[in-house]
C-alpha positions as CSV (number, residue, x, y, z in Angstrom):
1,M,-47.4,-14.8,1.7
2,R,-50.2,-12.6,3.0
3,P,-49.9,-8.8,2.5
4,L,-49.5,-8.2,6.2
5,D,-46.7,-10.8,6.3
6,K,-44.9,-9.0,3.4
7,V,-45.1,-5.7,5.3
8,V,-43.7,-7.3,8.4
9,D,-40.9,-9.0,6.5
10,K,-39.9,-5.8,4.7
11,F,-40.0,-3.9,8.0
12,G,-37.9,-6.6,9.6
13,N,-35.2,-6.3,6.9
14,F,-35.3,-2.5,7.2
15,L,-34.6,-2.8,11.0
16,Y,-31.8,-5.3,10.4
17,K,-30.1,-3.0,7.9
18,L,-30.6,0.0,10.2
19,A,-29.1,-1.8,13.1
20,S,-26.1,-2.7,11.0
21,L,-25.6,0.9,10.1
22,V,-25.7,1.9,13.7
23,Q,-23.6,-0.9,15.0
24,I,-20.7,-0.5,12.6
25,P,-19.7,3.0,13.7
26,I,-20.0,1.9,17.3
27,Y,-17.8,-1.1,16.7
28,Q,-15.3,1.0,14.7
29,R,-14.9,3.4,17.6
30,Y,-14.4,0.5,19.9
31,L,-11.7,-1.0,17.6
32,E,-10.0,2.4,17.4
33,R,-9.7,2.5,21.2
34,V,-8.4,-1.1,21.4
35,V,-5.9,-0.7,18.6
36,K,-4.5,2.6,20.0
37,K,-3.6,0.8,23.2
38,G,-1.6,-1.9,21.5
39,P,1.7,-2.0,19.6
40,I,1.5,0.0,16.4
41,P,3.5,-1.3,13.4
42,Q,6.3,1.1,12.4
43,H,6.1,0.1,8.7
44,I,3.1,-1.1,6.8
45,A,3.2,-2.2,3.2
46,I,0.0,-2.6,1.2
47,I,-0.7,-4.5,-2.0
48,L,-3.4,-2.4,-3.7
49,D,-5.6,-4.9,-5.5
50,G,-9.1,-5.3,-6.7
51,N,-9.8,-2.1,-8.7
52,R,-10.7,-3.9,-11.9
53,R,-13.0,-6.5,-10.3
54,Y,-14.7,-3.8,-8.3
55,A,-15.4,-1.8,-11.5
56,R,-16.8,-4.9,-13.2
57,M,-18.9,-5.8,-10.1
58,M,-20.4,-2.2,-10.0
59,N,-20.7,-2.0,-13.8
60,L,-18.3,1.0,-13.9
61,P,-15.7,2.1,-16.5
62,L,-12.3,0.7,-15.7
63,E,-10.9,4.2,-15.3
64,Q,-13.4,4.9,-12.6
65,G,-12.4,1.8,-10.7
66,Y,-8.8,2.9,-10.6
67,A,-9.8,6.5,-9.6
68,L,-11.9,5.1,-6.7
69,G,-8.9,3.0,-5.7
70,A,-6.7,6.1,-5.7
71,K,-9.3,7.9,-3.5
72,K,-9.2,5.0,-1.1
73,V,-5.5,5.2,-0.9
74,R,-5.7,8.8,0.4
75,Q,-8.1,7.6,3.1
76,I,-5.8,4.7,4.1
77,L,-2.9,7.2,4.4
78,E,-5.0,9.3,6.7
79,W,-5.8,6.2,8.9
80,C,-2.1,5.4,9.1
81,D,-1.3,8.9,10.1
82,E,-4.0,8.8,12.8
83,L,-2.3,5.8,14.4
84,G,1.2,7.3,14.1
85,I,2.5,4.7,11.6
86,Q,5.9,6.1,10.4
87,H,6.4,4.4,7.1
88,V,3.9,3.2,4.4
89,T,4.9,1.4,1.2
90,L,2.2,1.2,-1.5
91,Y,2.4,-1.4,-4.4
92,S,1.0,0.9,-7.1
93,F,2.3,-0.7,-10.3
94,S,4.4,-3.7,-10.8
95,T,6.8,-4.7,-13.6
96,E,4.4,-7.5,-14.4
97,N,1.6,-4.9,-14.9
98,F,3.2,-3.9,-18.2
99,R,1.9,-7.2,-19.6
100,R,-1.7,-6.0,-19.3
101,P,-3.6,-4.6,-22.2
102,P,-2.4,-1.1,-23.2
103,D,-5.6,0.6,-22.2
104,Q,-5.3,-0.8,-18.7
105,V,-1.7,0.2,-18.4
106,K,-2.6,3.7,-19.6
107,A,-5.4,3.9,-17.1
108,I,-3.3,2.9,-14.2
109,L,-0.4,5.3,-15.1
110,S,-2.9,8.1,-15.6
111,V,-4.2,7.7,-12.1
112,I,-0.7,7.5,-10.7
113,E,0.1,10.8,-12.5
114,D,-3.0,12.4,-11.0
115,Q,-1.9,11.2,-7.6
116,L,1.6,12.8,-8.0
117,R,0.1,16.1,-9.2
118,D,-2.2,16.0,-6.2
119,I,0.8,15.6,-4.0
120,L,2.5,18.7,-5.6
121,D,-0.7,20.6,-5.0
122,N,-0.7,19.7,-1.3
123,L,2.9,20.1,-0.3
124,D,2.1,22.3,2.7
125,E,0.0,19.5,4.2
126,L,2.8,16.9,3.8
127,R,5.3,19.4,5.3
128,R,3.0,19.9,8.3
129,R,2.7,16.2,8.8
130,G,6.5,15.7,8.3
131,V,6.0,13.2,5.4
132,K,8.4,12.7,2.5
133,I,7.6,10.8,-0.7
134,R,9.9,8.2,-2.2
135,I,9.5,6.4,-5.5
136,I,10.9,2.9,-5.8
137,G,11.2,0.8,-8.9
138,R,12.6,0.9,-12.5
139,L,11.4,4.4,-13.4
140,E,13.2,4.2,-16.7
141,L,10.3,1.9,-17.8
142,I,7.6,4.5,-17.4
143,P,6.8,7.4,-19.7
144,D,9.2,10.4,-19.5
145,G,6.6,12.9,-18.3
146,L,5.6,10.6,-15.4
147,R,9.2,9.9,-14.5
148,E,10.0,13.6,-14.4
149,L,6.9,14.2,-12.2
150,A,7.9,11.4,-9.8
151,T,11.4,12.8,-9.5
152,E,10.0,16.3,-8.8
153,V,7.8,14.9,-6.0
154,E,10.8,13.1,-4.4
155,R,13.0,16.2,-4.6
156,R,10.4,18.7,-3.2
157,T,9.5,16.5,-0.3
158,A,12.9,15.1,0.6
159,C,13.5,17.3,3.6
160,F,9.9,17.3,5.0
161,G,10.5,14.9,7.9
162,E,11.1,11.4,9.1
163,K,7.8,9.8,8.0
164,T,7.9,8.2,4.6
165,I,5.4,7.2,2.0
166,N,7.0,4.9,-0.6
167,L,5.3,4.5,-3.9
168,A,6.3,1.3,-5.7
169,I,6.0,2.1,-9.5
170,A,7.3,-0.3,-12.1
171,Y,8.5,-2.3,-9.2
172,G,9.3,-6.0,-8.8
173,G,10.9,-7.7,-5.9
174,R,13.1,-9.9,-8.0
175,T,14.1,-6.9,-10.1
176,E,15.1,-5.0,-6.9
177,I,17.4,-7.9,-5.8
178,L,18.8,-8.3,-9.3
179,D,19.6,-4.6,-9.5
180,A,21.4,-4.9,-6.2
181,V,23.4,-7.9,-7.3
182,R,24.5,-6.1,-10.5
183,R,25.6,-3.0,-8.6
184,I,27.6,-5.2,-6.1
185,A,29.2,-7.1,-9.0
186,M,30.3,-3.9,-10.6
187,E,31.8,-2.6,-7.4
188,V,33.6,-5.9,-6.9
189,K,35.0,-5.7,-10.4
190,E,36.2,-2.1,-9.8
191,G,37.8,-3.2,-6.5
192,K,35.6,-1.1,-4.3
193,I,34.4,-4.0,-2.3
194,R,35.8,-7.5,-1.7
195,P,33.5,-10.6,-2.0
196,E,34.2,-11.7,1.6
197,E,33.0,-8.3,2.8
198,I,29.5,-8.9,1.5
199,N,27.0,-9.8,4.2
200,E,23.3,-9.1,4.8
201,D,23.9,-5.6,5.9
202,V,26.1,-4.8,3.0
203,F,23.6,-6.3,0.5
204,R,20.7,-4.4,2.1
205,S,22.6,-1.1,1.5
206,Y,22.1,-1.7,-2.3
207,L,18.3,-2.1,-2.1
208,Y,15.7,0.5,-2.8
209,L,14.6,0.7,0.8
210,K,18.0,0.4,2.3
211,D,17.5,2.9,5.1
212,L,14.0,1.9,6.3
213,P,13.0,-0.9,8.7
214,D,11.4,-4.0,7.1
215,P,7.6,-3.9,7.0
216,D,6.0,-5.2,10.1
217,L,2.7,-5.9,8.4
218,I,1.7,-6.6,4.8
219,I,-1.9,-6.0,3.9
220,R,-3.4,-7.2,0.6
221,T,-6.9,-6.3,-0.5
222,S,-9.2,-8.2,-2.8
223,G,-9.1,-11.6,-1.2
224,E,-6.0,-12.8,-3.2
225,E,-3.5,-14.6,-0.9
226,R,-0.1,-14.2,-2.5
227,I,2.8,-11.7,-2.4
228,S,3.0,-11.1,-6.1
229,N,6.7,-10.3,-6.2
230,F,6.5,-7.5,-3.6
231,L,9.4,-6.6,-1.3
232,L,10.8,-10.1,-1.4
233,W,14.0,-9.3,0.5
234,H,12.2,-7.2,3.1
235,I,9.3,-9.3,4.2
236,A,11.2,-12.3,5.6
237,Y,9.5,-11.8,9.0
238,S,6.6,-9.6,8.1
239,E,3.1,-10.5,9.2
240,L,0.7,-11.1,6.4
241,Y,-3.0,-10.1,6.4
242,F,-5.4,-10.7,3.5
243,C,-8.7,-8.9,3.3
244,E,-11.6,-9.9,1.1
245,A,-12.6,-6.4,0.3
246,Y,-11.6,-4.9,-3.1
247,L,-9.5,-1.8,-2.7
248,P,-12.3,0.8,-3.4
249,A,-14.5,-1.0,-0.9
250,F,-11.8,-1.3,1.8
251,R,-13.2,0.4,5.0
252,K,-11.6,1.9,8.0
253,I,-13.0,-1.0,10.0
254,D,-11.2,-3.4,7.7
255,F,-8.0,-1.5,8.3
256,L,-8.4,-1.5,12.1
257,R,-9.1,-5.3,12.0
258,A,-5.8,-5.8,10.2
259,I,-4.0,-3.8,12.9
260,R,-5.8,-5.7,15.7
261,D,-4.9,-9.0,14.1
262,Y,-1.3,-8.0,13.9
263,Q,-1.3,-7.0,17.6
264,R,-2.6,-10.4,18.6
265,R,0.2,-12.3,16.9
266,S,3.4,-13.3,18.6
267,R,6.3,-12.3,16.4
268,R,9.3,-14.6,16.7
269,F,11.5,-13.5,13.8
270,G,12.4,-17.0,13.0
271,A,13.5,-17.9,16.5
């Protein structure tokens, strides 16, 4: 290739990249206008995935990958608030995650602890937005200090308003159902409820998210296309959206595309 051709080729690549940088914000603003005119999901649940792979791809320490994922979660919550989404459930740490190497478990729980402390440092903002925090899962499985911190966050935000952010920590969908079955069995044994009285509504009242509507939309980052034991009872008629981006690289435009995709679907609820 002649020197002049190389210059032209490099300049062409530069213009292409520059055009992309200009076009994305324009397209994003267009998507925002379109999405705000459509039906907004009342409850979104997000499977937060891809922190480790992002860290490996970017040659970063594992801890930094999780920290970047936590930073992205804060942005996602801001995007949800902008659209008026009332309830957000975040799959932060599953019961299966305890099987990972101890250093990974420690890194994830450390980031969760930092998130909870950050919440306590910004209570006025949550109060202003009318958002309460709930923690769901088997908290007896996590370290005492983290459990006490989670309990304090729930207690101090309990009366903030009707919007809810649910943090699923040491959570498993099968575990949630099993816990409900055990509680019902105990109350049947004690004569507090008769077997013939048990229906879907009664069963639901024993679940972690008993007083919230089922998720309208499930978003999973990282390109994986599975539910991974998340909200198994609650997602019978939820719409599923899988995004290729790893969590730290998940952009607002990706979020808006997920909402737009949801709006284009015809929800039949099994009918």
